[in-house]
Kinemage of the C-alpha trace (Angstrom):
@kinemage 1
@onewidth
@group {chain A} dominant
@subgroup {mainchain}
@vectorlist {calphas} color= white
{ca unk a 1} P 76.767 47.732 70.595
{ca unk a 2} L 79.230 50.186 69.301
{ca unk a 3} L 78.094 51.969 66.096
{ca unk a 4} L 81.553 52.002 64.746
{ca unk a 5} L 84.628 49.563 64.840
{ca unk a 6} L 86.586 49.760 67.917
{ca unk a 7} L 90.037 51.340 67.594
{ca unk a 8} L 92.566 50.841 70.277
{ca unk a 9} L 95.864 52.931 70.138
{ca unk a 10} L 98.904 51.941 72.047
{ca unk a 11} L 102.158 53.955 72.204
{ca unk a 12} L 105.328 53.047 73.962
{ca unk a 13} L 109.120 53.095 73.893
{ca unk a 14} L 111.179 50.110 72.517
{ca unk a 15} L 110.821 47.074 74.714
{ca unk a 16} L 107.803 48.505 76.737
{ca unk a 17} L 105.723 45.460 75.724
{ca unk a 18} L 103.349 47.248 73.431
{ca unk a 19} L 103.725 44.739 70.553
{ca unk a 20} L 102.895 41.631 72.811
{ca unk a 21} L 100.082 43.651 74.523
{ca unk a 22} L 98.610 44.798 71.294
{ca unk a 23} L 98.667 41.283 69.737
{ca unk a 24} L 97.112 39.795 72.936
{ca unk a 25} L 94.281 42.376 73.194
{ca unk a 26} L 93.629 41.850 69.590
{ca unk a 27} L 93.362 38.193 69.798
{ca unk a 28} L 91.140 38.594 73.050
{ca unk a 29} L 88.746 40.958 71.428
{ca unk a 30} L 88.774 39.476 67.835
{ca unk a 31} L 90.280 42.495 66.243
{ca unk a 32} L 92.892 43.169 63.678
{ca unk a 33} L 96.382 44.047 64.742
{ca unk a 34} L 98.709 46.742 63.235
{ca unk a 35} L 102.476 46.883 64.064
{ca unk a 36} L 103.461 50.210 62.760
{ca unk a 37} L 106.992 49.720 63.743
{ca unk a 38} L 107.194 46.913 61.246
{ca unk a 39} L 106.079 49.339 58.624
{ca unk a 40} L 109.066 51.614 59.372
{ca unk a 41} L 111.290 48.611 59.280
{ca unk a 42} L 109.831 47.584 55.955
{ca unk a 43} L 110.551 50.946 54.279
{ca unk a 44} L 113.948 50.855 55.822
{ca unk a 45} L 114.462 47.605 53.731
{ca unk a 46} L 113.160 49.480 50.640
{ca unk a 47} L 115.600 52.370 50.958
{ca unk a 48} L 118.526 50.076 51.592
{ca unk a 49} L 117.556 47.818 48.691
{ca unk a 50} L 117.540 50.970 46.435
{ca unk a 51} L 121.099 51.548 47.385
{ca unk a 52} L 120.517 55.288 48.187
{ca unk a 53} L 122.851 57.146 50.628
{ca unk a 54} L 121.062 57.497 53.995
{ca unk a 55} L 122.352 61.092 54.221
{ca unk a 56} L 120.233 62.012 51.077
{ca unk a 57} L 117.001 62.780 52.640
{ca unk a 58} L 115.349 63.341 49.172
{ca unk a 59} L 116.412 59.915 47.953
{ca unk a 60} L 115.572 58.087 51.127
{ca unk a 61} L 111.969 59.740 50.961
{ca unk a 62} L 111.615 58.758 47.460
{ca unk a 63} L 112.489 55.248 48.114
{ca unk a 64} L 110.039 55.067 51.031
{ca unk a 65} L 106.994 56.783 49.015
{ca unk a 66} L 107.580 54.363 46.164
{ca unk a 67} L 107.781 51.363 48.302
{ca unk a 68} L 104.900 48.721 47.882
{ca unk a 69} L 104.423 47.579 51.598
{ca unk a 70} L 102.075 44.914 52.420
{ca unk a 71} L 101.515 43.920 56.077
{ca unk a 72} L 99.297 41.291 57.766
{ca unk a 73} L 96.817 42.491 60.322
{ca unk a 74} L 96.135 38.997 61.678
{ca unk a 75} L 97.386 38.920 65.204
{ca unk a 76} L 97.957 35.124 64.923
{ca unk a 77} L 100.026 35.413 61.803
{ca unk a 78} L 102.374 38.200 60.988
{ca unk a 79} L 104.188 38.691 57.714
{ca unk a 80} L 105.524 41.616 55.691
{ca unk a 81} L 106.410 42.126 52.135
{ca unk a 82} L 108.392 44.891 50.357
{ca unk a 83} L 107.951 45.233 46.660
{ca unk a 84} L 106.737 41.706 46.459
{ca unk a 85} L 109.559 40.139 48.565
{ca unk a 86} L 108.883 38.512 51.926
{ca unk a 87} L 110.956 40.448 54.614
{ca unk a 88} L 109.150 39.208 57.679
{ca unk a 89} L 112.549 37.765 59.131
{ca unk a 90} L 114.833 40.473 57.519
{ca unk a 91} L 113.078 43.480 59.358
{ca unk a 92} L 114.185 42.234 62.737
{ca unk a 93} L 117.813 41.893 61.731
{ca unk a 94} L 120.544 44.139 63.233
{ca unk a 95} L 121.156 45.689 59.789
{ca unk a 96} L 117.593 46.998 59.780
{ca unk a 97} L 117.557 47.979 63.400
{ca unk a 98} L 120.586 49.998 62.938
{ca unk a 99} L 119.163 51.985 60.030
{ca unk a 100} L 115.507 52.353 60.821
{ca unk a 101} L 116.020 55.691 62.545
{ca unk a 102} L 117.273 57.103 59.217
{ca unk a 103} L 113.729 56.889 57.898
{ca unk a 104} L 111.956 57.588 61.216
{ca unk a 105} L 113.481 60.999 61.679
{ca unk a 106} L 112.495 62.359 58.270
{ca unk a 107} L 109.178 64.116 58.542
{ca unk a 108} L 108.041 63.468 54.995
{ca unk a 109} L 108.665 59.683 55.442
{ca unk a 110} L 106.641 59.703 58.618
{ca unk a 111} L 103.765 61.571 56.953
{ca unk a 112} L 103.821 58.942 54.172
{ca unk a 113} L 103.565 56.108 56.710
{ca unk a 114} L 101.038 57.835 58.841
{ca unk a 115} L 98.654 58.185 55.792
{ca unk a 116} L 99.204 54.339 55.186
{ca unk a 117} L 98.481 53.371 58.841
{ca unk a 118} L 95.386 55.457 58.779
{ca unk a 119} L 94.098 53.755 55.637
{ca unk a 120} L 94.774 50.373 57.231
{ca unk a 121} L 93.002 51.395 60.507
{ca unk a 122} L 90.022 52.792 58.597
{ca unk a 123} L 89.697 49.598 56.553
{ca unk a 124} L 89.469 47.201 59.426
{ca unk a 125} L 85.749 46.109 59.503
{ca unk a 126} L 85.596 44.843 63.052
{ca unk a 127} L 88.095 47.309 64.611
{ca unk a 128} L 91.954 47.155 65.238
{ca unk a 129} L 94.622 47.367 67.860
{ca unk a 130} L 97.445 49.659 66.542
{ca unk a 131} L 100.650 50.171 68.282
{ca unk a 132} L 103.827 52.301 67.848
{ca unk a 133} L 105.173 55.591 68.982
{ca unk a 134} L 102.734 58.135 67.759
{ca unk a 135} L 99.428 56.307 67.343
{ca unk a 136} L 97.663 58.009 70.231
{ca unk a 137} L 98.644 61.523 69.218
{ca unk a 138} L 99.190 61.553 65.371
{ca unk a 139} L 97.955 58.440 63.636
{ca unk a 140} L 94.646 57.730 65.605
{ca unk a 141} L 94.075 60.558 68.207
{ca unk a 142} L 90.396 59.945 68.106
{ca unk a 143} L 90.833 56.163 69.038
{ca unk a 144} L 88.272 54.718 71.387
{ca unk a 145} L 91.046 53.600 73.801
{ca unk a 146} L 94.473 55.537 73.961
{ca unk a 147} L 97.231 54.037 76.025
{ca unk a 148} L 100.865 54.938 76.803
{ca unk a 149} L 102.778 51.839 77.994
{ca unk a 150} L 106.019 52.319 79.838
{ca unk a 151} L 108.589 50.175 81.594
{ca unk a 152} L 111.790 50.711 83.348
{ca unk a 153} L 114.792 50.835 80.719
{ca unk a 154} L 116.731 47.953 82.258
{ca unk a 155} L 113.516 45.820 82.180
{ca unk a 156} L 112.961 46.930 78.510
{ca unk a 157} L 116.390 45.910 77.701
{ca unk a 158} L 115.962 42.646 79.251
{ca unk a 159} L 112.787 41.905 77.430
{ca unk a 160} L 114.445 42.870 74.164
{ca unk a 161} L 117.348 40.579 74.737
{ca unk a 162} L 114.870 37.735 75.396
{ca unk a 163} L 113.247 38.374 72.169
{ca unk a 164} L 116.532 37.835 70.325
{ca unk a 165} L 117.052 34.691 72.213
{ca unk a 166} L 119.918 36.240 74.164
{ca unk a 167} L 121.838 36.344 70.861
{ca unk a 168} L 122.596 40.125 71.011
{ca unk a 169} L 125.645 42.005 72.632
{ca unk a 170} L 124.869 44.816 75.123
{ca unk a 171} L 126.013 47.493 72.729
{ca unk a 172} L 123.691 46.444 70.111
{ca unk a 173} L 120.981 46.157 72.659
{ca unk a 174} L 121.562 49.666 73.926
{ca unk a 175} L 121.581 51.007 70.404
{ca unk a 176} L 118.154 49.261 69.666
{ca unk a 177} L 116.618 50.500 72.836
{ca unk a 178} L 118.242 53.804 74.120
{ca unk a 179} L 119.622 55.363 70.944
{ca unk a 180} L 116.540 54.776 68.831
{ca unk a 181} L 114.398 56.204 71.573
{ca unk a 182} L 116.629 59.345 71.732
{ca unk a 183} L 116.387 59.631 67.910
{ca unk a 184} L 112.715 59.246 67.626
{ca unk a 185} L 111.955 61.402 70.572
{ca unk a 186} L 113.166 64.416 68.509
{ca unk a 187} L 109.968 64.157 66.493
{ca unk a 188} L 107.431 62.125 68.673
{ca unk a 189} L 106.649 62.257 72.395
{ca unk a 190} L 106.133 58.882 73.628
{ca unk a 191} L 107.387 59.180 77.254
{ca unk a 192} L 104.619 61.434 78.533
{ca unk a 193} L 100.824 60.723 78.083
{ca unk a 194} L 99.005 63.475 76.103
{ca unk a 195} L 95.596 64.677 77.232
{ca unk a 196} L 93.073 61.861 77.269
{ca unk a 197} L 95.783 59.109 77.037
{ca unk a 198} L 95.724 56.526 79.920
{ca unk a 199} L 99.380 55.857 81.140
{ca unk a 200} L 100.346 52.305 82.392
{ca unk a 201} L 103.682 51.210 83.790
{ca unk a 202} L 104.056 47.509 82.940
{ca unk a 203} L 107.528 47.071 84.801
{ca unk a 204} L 105.976 44.884 87.486
{ca unk a 205} L 103.048 43.438 85.638
{ca unk a 206} L 102.750 40.191 83.764
{ca unk a 207} L 101.697 40.310 80.074
{ca unk a 208} L 98.464 38.839 81.063
{ca unk a 209} L 97.922 41.636 83.489
{ca unk a 210} L 98.655 44.347 81.143
{ca unk a 211} L 96.286 42.739 78.651
{ca unk a 212} L 93.423 42.549 81.222
{ca unk a 213} L 94.093 46.206 81.921
{ca unk a 214} L 93.641 47.199 78.225
{ca unk a 215} L 90.595 45.007 77.588
{ca unk a 216} L 88.878 46.527 80.758
{ca unk a 217} L 89.526 50.032 79.125
{ca unk a 218} L 88.073 48.649 75.831
{ca unk a 219} L 84.977 47.243 77.586
{ca unk a 220} L 84.549 50.711 79.359
{ca unk a 221} L 84.681 52.549 76.068
{ca unk a 222} L 82.213 50.167 74.508
{ca unk a 223} L 79.888 50.509 77.479
{ca unk a 224} L 80.261 54.425 77.224
{ca unk a 225} L 79.503 54.479 73.494
{ca unk a 226} L 76.445 52.264 73.904
{ca unk a 227} L 75.036 54.466 76.736
{ca unk a 228} L 75.715 57.516 74.730
{ca unk a 229} L 73.803 56.082 71.591
{ca unk a 230} L 70.934 54.972 73.886
{ca unk a 231} L 70.687 58.399 75.665
{ca unk a 232} L 70.437 60.232 72.251
{ca unk a 233} L 67.792 57.794 71.062
{ca unk a 234} L 69.776 56.639 67.917
{ca unk a 235} L 69.044 52.921 68.759
{ca unk a 236} L 65.291 53.436 69.076
{ca unk a 237} L 62.988 52.285 66.155
{ca unk a 238} L 61.385 54.926 64.153
{ca unk a 239} L 57.553 54.845 64.582
Protein backbone atom coordinates (compact mmCIF):
# COMPACT_ATOMS: atom_id res chain seq x y z
CA UNK A 1 0.00 0.00 0.00
CA UNK A 2 1.18 3.56 -0.70
CA UNK A 3 1.84 5.66 2.38
CA UNK A 4 0.31 8.77 0.80
CA UNK A 5 -2.58 9.51 -1.58
CA UNK A 6 -1.84 8.72 -5.22
CA UNK A 7 -1.47 11.79 -7.44
CA UNK A 8 -1.62 11.44 -11.22
CA UNK A 9 -0.82 14.49 -13.35
CA UNK A 10 -1.81 14.63 -17.02
CA UNK A 11 -0.81 17.45 -19.37
CA UNK A 12 -1.72 17.95 -22.99
CA UNK A 13 -2.90 20.33 -25.68
CA UNK A 14 -6.54 21.12 -26.41
CA UNK A 15 -8.38 18.08 -27.73
CA UNK A 16 -5.60 15.65 -26.84
CA UNK A 17 -8.08 13.61 -24.81
CA UNK A 18 -6.66 14.48 -21.40
CA UNK A 19 -10.04 15.27 -19.81
CA UNK A 20 -11.73 12.05 -20.90
CA UNK A 21 -8.63 10.09 -19.97
CA UNK A 22 -8.33 11.70 -16.54
CA UNK A 23 -12.01 11.11 -15.73
CA UNK A 24 -11.73 7.50 -16.86
CA UNK A 25 -8.60 6.85 -14.80
CA UNK A 26 -10.12 8.52 -11.73
CA UNK A 27 -13.25 6.39 -12.07
CA UNK A 28 -11.25 3.20 -12.59
CA UNK A 29 -9.01 3.81 -9.57
CA UNK A 30 -11.57 5.42 -7.25
CA UNK A 31 -9.77 8.76 -7.17
CA UNK A 32 -10.91 12.37 -7.29
CA UNK A 33 -10.67 14.30 -10.56
CA UNK A 34 -9.58 17.90 -11.15
CA UNK A 35 -10.21 19.70 -14.43
CA UNK A 36 -7.89 22.70 -14.13
CA UNK A 37 -9.02 24.00 -17.51
CA UNK A 38 -12.51 24.42 -16.05
CA UNK A 39 -10.97 26.60 -13.33
CA UNK A 40 -9.44 28.91 -15.95
CA UNK A 41 -12.80 29.08 -17.68
CA UNK A 42 -14.51 29.80 -14.37
CA UNK A 43 -12.32 32.80 -13.58
CA UNK A 44 -12.88 33.98 -17.14
CA UNK A 45 -16.58 34.14 -16.28
CA UNK A 46 -15.64 36.12 -13.17
CA UNK A 47 -13.66 38.75 -15.04
CA UNK A 48 -16.29 39.08 -17.78
CA UNK A 49 -19.04 39.39 -15.15
CA UNK A 50 -17.01 42.14 -13.50
CA UNK A 51 -17.16 44.12 -16.75
CA UNK A 52 -13.46 44.96 -16.77
CA UNK A 53 -11.41 45.60 -19.89
CA UNK A 54 -9.52 42.49 -20.93
CA UNK A 55 -6.52 44.69 -21.78
CA UNK A 56 -6.39 45.95 -18.18
CA UNK A 57 -4.15 43.30 -16.66
CA UNK A 58 -4.46 44.64 -13.11
CA UNK A 59 -8.27 44.71 -13.26
CA UNK A 60 -8.49 41.21 -14.73
CA UNK A 61 -6.11 39.89 -12.09
CA UNK A 62 -8.13 41.53 -9.31
CA UNK A 63 -11.34 39.95 -10.60
CA UNK A 64 -9.64 36.54 -10.75
CA UNK A 65 -8.12 36.75 -7.27
CA UNK A 66 -11.42 37.87 -5.73
CA UNK A 67 -13.48 35.19 -7.47
CA UNK A 68 -15.04 32.50 -5.29
CA UNK A 69 -14.60 29.33 -7.37
CA UNK A 70 -16.11 26.00 -6.34
CA UNK A 71 -15.54 22.93 -8.49
CA UNK A 72 -16.60 19.31 -8.22
CA UNK A 73 -13.85 16.67 -7.97
CA UNK A 74 -16.26 13.79 -8.55
CA UNK A 75 -15.46 12.24 -11.95
CA UNK A 76 -19.08 11.08 -12.22
CA UNK A 77 -20.59 14.51 -11.65
CA UNK A 78 -18.92 17.70 -12.77
CA UNK A 79 -20.16 21.16 -11.79
CA UNK A 80 -18.60 24.60 -11.39
CA UNK A 81 -19.83 27.63 -9.45
CA UNK A 82 -18.53 31.20 -9.66
CA UNK A 83 -19.43 33.58 -6.86
CA UNK A 84 -22.35 31.32 -5.96
CA UNK A 85 -23.67 30.99 -9.53
CA UNK A 86 -23.74 27.69 -11.41
CA UNK A 87 -21.70 28.12 -14.60
CA UNK A 88 -21.23 24.46 -15.51
CA UNK A 89 -22.72 24.92 -18.98
CA UNK A 90 -21.63 28.52 -19.49
CA UNK A 91 -17.90 27.81 -19.22
CA UNK A 92 -18.12 25.66 -22.36
CA UNK A 93 -19.66 28.44 -24.44
CA UNK A 94 -17.87 30.11 -27.35
CA UNK A 95 -17.86 33.40 -25.38
CA UNK A 96 -15.72 31.86 -22.66
CA UNK A 97 -13.57 29.87 -25.08
CA UNK A 98 -12.76 33.07 -26.95
CA UNK A 99 -11.71 34.94 -23.80
CA UNK A 100 -10.04 32.33 -21.59
CA UNK A 101 -6.56 33.08 -22.98
CA UNK A 102 -6.87 36.63 -21.62
CA UNK A 103 -6.62 35.12 -18.15
CA UNK A 104 -4.31 32.23 -19.00
CA UNK A 105 -1.47 34.43 -20.28
CA UNK A 106 -1.32 36.66 -17.19
CA UNK A 107 1.37 35.26 -14.82
CA UNK A 108 -0.32 36.60 -11.66
CA UNK A 109 -3.58 34.87 -12.61
CA UNK A 110 -1.77 31.61 -13.25
CA UNK A 111 -0.01 31.88 -9.86
CA UNK A 112 -3.35 32.35 -8.12
CA UNK A 113 -4.90 29.37 -9.88
CA UNK A 114 -1.86 27.17 -9.27
CA UNK A 115 -2.18 27.84 -5.53
CA UNK A 116 -5.87 26.90 -5.64
CA UNK A 117 -5.15 23.76 -7.63
CA UNK A 118 -2.42 22.63 -5.25
CA UNK A 119 -4.79 23.10 -2.32
CA UNK A 120 -7.41 20.90 -3.99
CA UNK A 121 -4.84 18.21 -4.80
CA UNK A 122 -3.47 18.20 -1.24
CA UNK A 123 -6.99 17.96 0.21
CA UNK A 124 -7.95 14.83 -1.77
CA UNK A 125 -7.98 12.07 0.88
CA UNK A 126 -7.64 9.07 -1.44
CA UNK A 127 -5.69 10.68 -4.24
CA UNK A 128 -6.54 12.58 -7.40
CA UNK A 129 -6.08 12.73 -11.15
CA UNK A 130 -5.40 16.33 -12.21
CA UNK A 131 -5.24 17.41 -15.83
CA UNK A 132 -4.32 20.59 -17.65
CA UNK A 133 -1.35 22.21 -19.38
CA UNK A 134 1.17 22.71 -16.57
CA UNK A 135 0.25 20.03 -14.04
CA UNK A 136 3.32 17.83 -14.53
CA UNK A 137 5.80 20.71 -14.37
CA UNK A 138 4.31 23.49 -12.24
CA UNK A 139 1.27 22.40 -10.23
CA UNK A 140 2.29 18.86 -9.24
CA UNK A 141 5.89 18.21 -10.32
CA UNK A 142 6.20 15.57 -7.59
CA UNK A 143 3.13 13.59 -8.70
CA UNK A 144 3.47 9.81 -8.57
CA UNK A 145 2.57 9.58 -12.25
CA UNK A 146 3.29 12.36 -14.74
CA UNK A 147 2.05 12.02 -18.30
CA UNK A 148 2.09 14.24 -21.39
CA UNK A 149 -0.73 13.18 -23.71
CA UNK A 150 -0.53 14.25 -27.34
CA UNK A 151 -2.48 13.73 -30.57
CA UNK A 152 -2.35 14.86 -34.18
CA UNK A 153 -3.84 18.40 -34.63
CA UNK A 154 -6.45 17.23 -37.13
CA UNK A 155 -7.55 14.49 -34.77
CA UNK A 156 -7.69 16.95 -31.88
CA UNK A 157 -9.94 19.28 -33.87
CA UNK A 158 -12.18 16.41 -34.93
CA UNK A 159 -12.56 15.34 -31.29
CA UNK A 160 -13.42 18.86 -30.17
CA UNK A 161 -15.99 19.20 -32.94
CA UNK A 162 -17.57 15.95 -31.76
CA UNK A 163 -17.67 17.36 -28.21
CA UNK A 164 -19.75 20.23 -29.60
CA UNK A 165 -22.08 17.86 -31.41
CA UNK A 166 -20.75 19.16 -34.71
CA UNK A 167 -22.32 22.54 -33.97
CA UNK A 168 -19.18 24.66 -34.31
CA UNK A 169 -17.70 26.24 -37.43
CA UNK A 170 -14.16 25.56 -38.57
CA UNK A 171 -12.92 29.06 -37.71
CA UNK A 172 -14.13 28.79 -34.11
CA UNK A 173 -12.74 25.27 -33.89
CA UNK A 174 -9.28 26.36 -35.01
CA UNK A 175 -9.48 29.28 -32.59
CA UNK A 176 -10.22 26.92 -29.70
CA UNK A 177 -7.49 24.45 -30.61
CA UNK A 178 -4.63 26.12 -32.46
CA UNK A 179 -4.84 29.75 -31.38
CA UNK A 180 -5.28 28.89 -27.70
CA UNK A 181 -2.38 26.46 -27.88
CA UNK A 182 -0.22 29.20 -29.41
CA UNK A 183 -1.25 31.70 -26.72
CA UNK A 184 -0.70 29.36 -23.80
CA UNK A 185 2.60 28.05 -25.15
CA UNK A 186 4.14 31.46 -24.46
CA UNK A 187 4.06 30.58 -20.74
CA UNK A 188 3.74 26.79 -20.56
CA UNK A 189 5.46 24.01 -22.48
CA UNK A 190 2.87 21.30 -23.07
CA UNK A 191 4.29 19.92 -26.32
CA UNK A 192 7.52 18.40 -25.00
CA UNK A 193 7.72 16.07 -22.02
CA UNK A 194 9.91 17.32 -19.17
CA UNK A 195 12.38 15.03 -17.42
CA UNK A 196 10.54 12.21 -15.68
CA UNK A 197 7.32 12.78 -17.63
CA UNK A 198 6.01 9.91 -19.74
CA UNK A 199 4.94 10.89 -23.26
CA UNK A 200 2.00 9.11 -24.90
CA UNK A 201 0.61 9.77 -28.39
CA UNK A 202 -3.05 8.82 -28.33
CA UNK A 203 -3.77 9.62 -31.99
CA UNK A 204 -4.33 5.99 -32.98
CA UNK A 205 -5.43 4.66 -29.61
CA UNK A 206 -8.95 4.25 -28.28
CA UNK A 207 -9.90 6.00 -25.06
CA UNK A 208 -9.92 2.67 -23.22
CA UNK A 209 -6.41 1.91 -24.45
CA UNK A 210 -5.11 5.26 -23.20
CA UNK A 211 -6.84 4.76 -19.83
CA UNK A 212 -5.33 1.27 -19.58
CA UNK A 213 -1.87 2.72 -20.21
CA UNK A 214 -2.25 5.33 -17.46
CA UNK A 215 -3.66 2.80 -15.00
CA UNK A 216 -0.65 0.57 -15.69
CA UNK A 217 1.67 3.49 -14.90
CA UNK A 218 -0.25 4.08 -11.66
CA UNK A 219 0.04 0.42 -10.69
CA UNK A 220 3.79 0.54 -11.31
CA UNK A 221 4.09 3.67 -9.18
CA UNK A 222 2.11 2.02 -6.38
CA UNK A 223 4.25 -1.11 -6.59
CA UNK A 224 7.47 0.91 -6.56
CA UNK A 225 6.33 2.91 -3.55
CA UNK A 226 5.38 -0.25 -1.66
CA UNK A 227 8.73 -1.88 -2.45
CA UNK A 228 10.59 1.24 -1.32
CA UNK A 229 8.68 1.35 1.96
CA UNK A 230 9.34 -2.34 2.56
CA UNK A 231 13.06 -2.00 1.84
CA UNK A 232 13.45 0.80 4.38
CA UNK A 233 11.60 -1.19 7.00
CA UNK A 234 8.98 1.51 7.53
CA UNK A 235 6.18 -1.05 7.35
CA UNK A 236 7.68 -3.35 9.98
CA UNK A 237 6.29 -3.51 13.49
CA UNK A 238 8.37 -2.00 16.23
CA UNK A 239 9.50 -4.66 18.73
